[in-house]
ROVOTOR-527990 format. One record per residue (C-alpha): residue number from 1; x, y, z. Coordinates in nm, 3 decimals, m for minus. Layout:
% residues N
> NUM, X, Y, Z
...
END
This chain:
% residues 262
> 1, 6.495, 8.523, 0.935
> 2, 6.345, 8.849, 1.106
> 3, 6.017, 8.950, 1.002
> 4, 5.947, 9.336, 0.972
> 5, 5.664, 9.384, 1.216
> 6, 5.340, 9.575, 1.205
> 7, 5.474, 9.868, 1.372
> 8, 5.330, 10.196, 1.506
> 9, 5.474, 10.532, 1.408
> 10, 5.700, 10.746, 1.610
> 11, 5.820, 11.072, 1.532
> 12, 6.155, 11.007, 1.737
> 13, 6.466, 10.917, 1.536
> 14, 6.325, 11.025, 1.212
> 15, 6.623, 11.121, 0.993
> 16, 6.641, 11.422, 0.763
> 17, 6.739, 11.382, 0.419
> 18, 7.132, 11.405, 0.409
> 19, 7.113, 11.447, 0.784
> 20, 7.354, 11.219, 0.994
> 21, 7.113, 10.945, 1.066
> 22, 6.987, 10.926, 0.719
> 23, 7.082, 10.617, 0.555
> 24, 7.270, 10.617, 0.201
> 25, 7.460, 10.330, 0.078
> 26, 7.579, 10.377, m0.287
> 27, 7.732, 10.061, m0.454
> 28, 7.845, 10.146, m0.801
> 29, 7.645, 9.940, m1.073
> 30, 7.384, 9.843, m0.826
> 31, 7.011, 9.899, m0.872
> 32, 6.939, 10.216, m0.638
> 33, 6.623, 10.179, m0.402
> 34, 6.457, 10.447, m0.213
> 35, 6.269, 10.362, 0.099
> 36, 5.989, 10.610, 0.213
> 37, 5.908, 10.454, 0.580
> 38, 5.877, 10.676, 0.891
> 39, 5.934, 10.388, 1.137
> 40, 6.305, 10.379, 1.228
> 41, 6.308, 9.991, 1.299
> 42, 6.150, 9.913, 0.993
> 43, 6.362, 10.163, 0.785
> 44, 6.690, 10.025, 0.923
> 45, 6.611, 9.667, 0.895
> 46, 6.507, 9.706, 0.518
> 47, 6.797, 9.925, 0.436
> 48, 7.047, 9.672, 0.597
> 49, 6.876, 9.352, 0.440
> 50, 6.892, 9.526, 0.081
> 51, 7.244, 9.653, 0.119
> 52, 7.356, 9.306, 0.233
> 53, 7.203, 9.200, m0.117
> 54, 7.413, 9.432, m0.300
> 55, 7.169, 9.717, m0.372
> 56, 7.217, 10.081, m0.322
> 57, 7.003, 10.219, m0.053
> 58, 6.875, 10.546, 0.067
> 59, 6.587, 10.612, 0.297
> 60, 6.366, 10.903, 0.407
> 61, 6.114, 10.915, 0.669
> 62, 5.803, 11.095, 0.461
> 63, 5.692, 11.273, 0.165
> 64, 5.853, 11.590, 0.232
> 65, 6.191, 11.454, 0.273
> 66, 6.137, 11.215, m0.040
> 67, 6.046, 11.541, m0.245
> 68, 6.384, 11.694, m0.113
> 69, 6.586, 11.378, m0.201
> 70, 6.856, 11.498, m0.464
> 71, 6.893, 11.172, m0.666
> 72, 6.512, 11.100, m0.722
> 73, 6.558, 11.077, m1.116
> 74, 6.810, 10.805, m1.077
> 75, 6.614, 10.587, m0.815
> 76, 6.526, 10.239, m0.982
> 77, 6.249, 10.150, m0.746
> 78, 6.057, 10.292, m0.436
> 79, 5.970, 10.090, m0.133
> 80, 5.669, 10.340, 0.006
> 81, 5.492, 10.275, 0.327
> 82, 5.109, 10.353, 0.319
> 83, 5.088, 10.480, 0.676
> 84, 5.278, 10.792, 0.664
> 85, 5.277, 11.103, 0.895
> 86, 5.162, 11.425, 0.688
> 87, 5.110, 11.310, 0.315
> 88, 5.009, 10.947, 0.297
> 89, 5.157, 10.684, 0.095
> 90, 4.844, 10.671, m0.127
> 91, 4.866, 11.043, m0.206
> 92, 5.240, 11.011, m0.263
> 93, 5.202, 10.735, m0.515
> 94, 4.923, 10.907, m0.716
> 95, 5.147, 11.238, m0.714
> 96, 5.455, 11.005, m0.823
> 97, 5.263, 10.857, m1.104
> 98, 5.188, 11.194, m1.284
> 99, 5.530, 11.239, m1.420
> 100, 5.737, 10.913, m1.313
> 101, 5.714, 10.562, m1.429
> 102, 5.966, 10.445, m1.146
> 103, 5.854, 10.113, m0.993
> 104, 5.667, 10.143, m0.669
> 105, 5.630, 9.858, m0.402
> 106, 5.400, 9.968, m0.146
> 107, 5.405, 9.867, 0.235
> 108, 5.097, 9.849, 0.447
> 109, 5.012, 9.744, 0.803
> 110, 4.649, 9.707, 0.722
> 111, 4.508, 9.379, 0.647
> 112, 4.221, 9.487, 0.417
> 113, 4.248, 9.408, 0.048
> 114, 4.085, 9.744, m0.016
> 115, 4.417, 9.941, 0.115
> 116, 4.610, 9.725, m0.124
> 117, 4.405, 9.739, m0.427
> 118, 4.376, 10.118, m0.380
> 119, 4.755, 10.131, m0.371
> 120, 4.770, 9.929, m0.709
> 121, 4.502, 10.163, m0.843
> 122, 4.721, 10.474, m0.765
> 123, 5.003, 10.317, m1.004
> 124, 5.185, 10.087, m0.754
> 125, 5.356, 9.797, m0.907
> 126, 5.340, 9.555, m0.612
> 127, 5.239, 9.563, m0.239
> 128, 5.345, 9.403, 0.094
> 129, 5.166, 9.377, 0.392
> 130, 5.325, 9.403, 0.731
> 131, 5.466, 9.201, 0.886
> 132, 5.660, 9.043, 0.613
> 133, 5.989, 8.861, 0.574
> 134, 6.265, 9.083, 0.436
> 135, 6.327, 8.790, 0.178
> 136, 5.979, 8.819, 0.043
> 137, 6.032, 9.184, m0.021
> 138, 6.365, 9.127, m0.196
> 139, 6.194, 8.868, m0.421
> 140, 5.927, 9.103, m0.503
> 141, 6.186, 9.386, m0.582
> 142, 6.383, 9.145, m0.797
> 143, 6.072, 9.041, m0.970
> 144, 5.957, 9.413, m1.043
> 145, 6.303, 9.523, m1.160
> 146, 6.317, 9.200, m1.382
> 147, 5.982, 9.265, m1.553
> 148, 6.082, 9.627, m1.608
> 149, 6.408, 9.554, m1.764
> 150, 6.295, 9.257, m1.987
> 151, 5.980, 9.468, m2.096
> 152, 5.777, 9.158, m2.076
> 153, 5.532, 9.143, m2.368
> 154, 5.350, 8.878, m2.552
> 155, 5.622, 8.890, m2.808
> 156, 5.927, 8.904, m2.583
> 157, 5.819, 8.678, m2.298
> 158, 6.067, 8.413, m2.178
> 159, 5.940, 8.068, m2.244
> 160, 5.824, 7.984, m1.891
> 161, 5.690, 8.177, m1.581
> 162, 5.633, 8.084, m1.219
> 163, 5.390, 8.196, m0.965
> 164, 5.282, 8.057, m0.637
> 165, 5.454, 7.727, m0.752
> 166, 5.246, 7.705, m1.056
> 167, 5.430, 7.715, m1.388
> 168, 5.309, 7.847, m1.736
> 169, 5.462, 7.729, m2.063
> 170, 5.438, 8.022, m2.310
> 171, 5.588, 7.802, m2.588
> 172, 5.368, 7.473, m2.522
> 173, 5.079, 7.686, m2.402
> 174, 5.061, 7.461, m2.099
> 175, 4.973, 7.545, m1.698
> 176, 5.101, 7.314, m1.452
> 177, 4.978, 7.316, m1.107
> 178, 5.229, 7.314, m0.789
> 179, 5.220, 6.902, m0.817
> 180, 5.315, 6.940, m1.180
> 181, 4.970, 6.821, m1.304
> 182, 4.863, 6.981, m1.641
> 183, 4.562, 7.217, m1.580
> 184, 4.364, 7.210, m1.915
> 185, 4.283, 7.584, m2.034
> 186, 4.103, 7.679, m2.336
> 187, 4.262, 7.935, m2.561
> 188, 4.093, 8.205, m2.440
> 189, 4.177, 8.125, m2.079
> 190, 4.546, 8.062, m2.173
> 191, 4.570, 8.412, m2.325
> 192, 4.401, 8.582, m2.041
> 193, 4.663, 8.399, m1.808
> 194, 4.927, 8.516, m2.018
> 195, 4.834, 8.871, m2.017
> 196, 4.794, 8.872, m1.651
> 197, 5.132, 8.686, m1.581
> 198, 5.313, 8.948, m1.823
> 199, 5.141, 9.234, m1.631
> 200, 5.146, 9.102, m1.268
> 201, 5.083, 9.348, m1.000
> 202, 4.909, 9.588, m1.249
> 203, 4.572, 9.707, m1.241
> 204, 4.419, 9.580, m1.576
> 205, 4.080, 9.721, m1.691
> 206, 3.828, 9.517, m1.902
> 207, 3.937, 9.737, m2.199
> 208, 4.314, 9.652, m2.137
> 209, 4.220, 9.292, m2.143
> 210, 4.027, 9.302, m2.423
> 211, 4.325, 9.469, m2.629
> 212, 4.567, 9.220, m2.521
> 213, 4.345, 8.899, m2.585
> 214, 4.155, 8.999, m2.902
> 215, 4.192, 8.853, m3.215
> 216, 4.176, 8.462, m3.166
> 217, 3.952, 8.276, m3.374
> 218, 3.613, 8.242, m3.205
> 219, 3.660, 8.469, m2.917
> 220, 3.409, 8.731, m2.842
> 221, 3.591, 8.883, m2.563
> 222, 3.362, 9.188, m2.531
> 223, 3.083, 8.998, m2.370
> 224, 3.316, 8.731, m2.189
> 225, 3.596, 8.886, m1.998
> 226, 3.419, 8.869, m1.645
> 227, 3.334, 8.492, m1.739
> 228, 3.654, 8.425, m1.840
> 229, 3.800, 8.555, m1.518
> 230, 3.552, 8.375, m1.337
> 231, 3.679, 8.017, m1.509
> 232, 4.028, 8.102, m1.450
> 233, 3.984, 8.161, m1.086
> 234, 3.801, 7.842, m1.059
> 235, 4.116, 7.642, m1.208
> 236, 4.370, 7.851, m1.013
> 237, 4.235, 7.917, m0.661
> 238, 4.270, 7.617, m0.439
> 239, 4.203, 7.790, m0.097
> 240, 3.836, 7.921, m0.018
> 241, 3.827, 8.311, m0.039
> 242, 4.190, 8.350, m0.151
> 243, 4.182, 8.434, m0.505
> 244, 4.496, 8.518, m0.711
> 245, 4.299, 8.739, m0.937
> 246, 4.145, 9.063, m0.750
> 247, 3.869, 9.246, m0.878
> 248, 3.908, 9.624, m0.849
> 249, 3.642, 9.882, m0.813
> 250, 3.759, 10.079, m1.153
> 251, 3.640, 9.802, m1.346
> 252, 3.916, 9.563, m1.386
> 253, 4.143, 9.319, m1.241
> 254, 4.477, 9.268, m1.076
> 255, 4.683, 8.954, m1.073
> 256, 4.844, 8.943, m0.728
> 257, 5.136, 8.676, m0.710
> 258, 5.508, 8.744, m0.776
> 259, 5.568, 8.611, m1.130
> 260, 5.915, 8.509, m1.202
> 261, 6.108, 8.375, m1.477
> 262, 6.198, 8.001, m1.492
END
């Protein structure tokens, strides 16, 4: 499988929306994906891969072309590069979120967590760092679209969810590690993990988490969200410095793994 490279940016070969080199592949009844990526090699690779997996694909090179895109209201998901010429991806993401709830997956060539978290703070639903395998992007697109269509909530979530080979059973209230061993969780820890799994990739403030987890007997979440997150991290994180729960500077957290129904 060809990986999408960590590429530089070239003004050559950039298509204009609707021009002869613009990628526009409509498949009736398929989700419509808009790619905003200025590197032609990356843009073409993603477009071909998604088209081969039965998605309708349109691609533009920058924010100006995105604004001129005629079918923006019918887009099911946007794949947005952060490092764009002119208006960058963070600014575009923030602007899109003013009047749109269309899911956004950001792509970044930067390795720092801060750049990815900033994208999530601007309203992105997920992120992927270059270089990446197109198969991983496909999995993340499917996961985001599935979460959106199913409207996962505490009352409507499926029986089991999976992330990074871990499995959480919402009916039995059990967590199993990648080896299948049960990991004991308190009621408060389980509620917190469920809230994270049902809203993976979204920035959740402490107030959000309070609202989602309050009401269980004996819980004093107002003073213990940070403590609960710390405890949950110790049970989930098996690799030093690679936490699944990232702290964001606005005073909240984001659960970074892709979560799928089992």
